N, C-alpha and C positions, 0 to 999 in steps of 0.2 A: 504494499500499499504506500502510496506516495507520501513523503514527509515522515515516515517512520523507518526504523531499523531494528534489528535484533539487539537486545539488550547486551552492552559490551562486558557485563559482569559474567565471566565464564562459569564461575561456581554457581551463580544464581540460575543461569541458563541450564546447566546440567541437572539441577534440581527440578525445574519446570519440565525439561525433556524427559526425565524419569517418570514424572507424574503423567505426562502425556502418553508415555509407553504403557504405564500401568492402566490407563483408562482408554486404551486402544484409539488414541488420537483425539479424544475429547479433552476440552479445557480442564486442567486439574483443579481449577478454582471454582468450578460449577458443581452443584450437587446432582443435577440431572444430566443424563447422557441422551442426547437426541441429535437429529440433523443440524440444529441450530448451534450446538456446542462443539462441533468438529473444528479443530484448529486450522486456520484462523476462524474464530467463531463469527457468527452473523453480526453480533454487536460491534465487533472490531471492523469488519468489512463495511457496515452501513454507517457507523457513528465514530470510528476511530478510537474505540475504547477497548483497550486490552487489560482486563482486570488483573491478570496474573503478571503483567509487566514483562512478558516475553518480548513484545514489541513495544518500543517507546519512541516518542518524538525525537527527531534529530537533535534538537536543542538540549534535551535531557541527556541524551547519549553523549553528546560533546562535553557536557558538564561533568559526567562521570569520568570520561577519559581524561579530561583536563585535571581533575582531582587526583586520579591515579598517578599521572605524570608528576604532579607537584609533590605528592607523598613519596614517590620514589626518589625524586631529586632531594628532598629534605632528608630522607633516610641515608642517602649516599653522602651528603654533606656531614651528617652526624658521624658516620663511620670515619670519614676523612679527618674530622676534628679529633676523634679519639686516637687515631693513628699518630697524629702529630703530638699528642700529649705524652 
């Protein structure tokens, strides 16, 4: 769907994908299993709402990626400072 992408959090995606597998392709966030809950569910296709956050807006994904990069850089700086001590 235009404007959305797969959640960049690989651990989270693995959890959701395992849920999809357990429910034979139906959204793991839904109680009922019917034609409207097959992933991608009808609500996502028609309204752009992915309740399980497997698919998220590009802006939200970019923010998650940016935060991961900043966290990684911060951790590397801390390691370098400890080596210098």
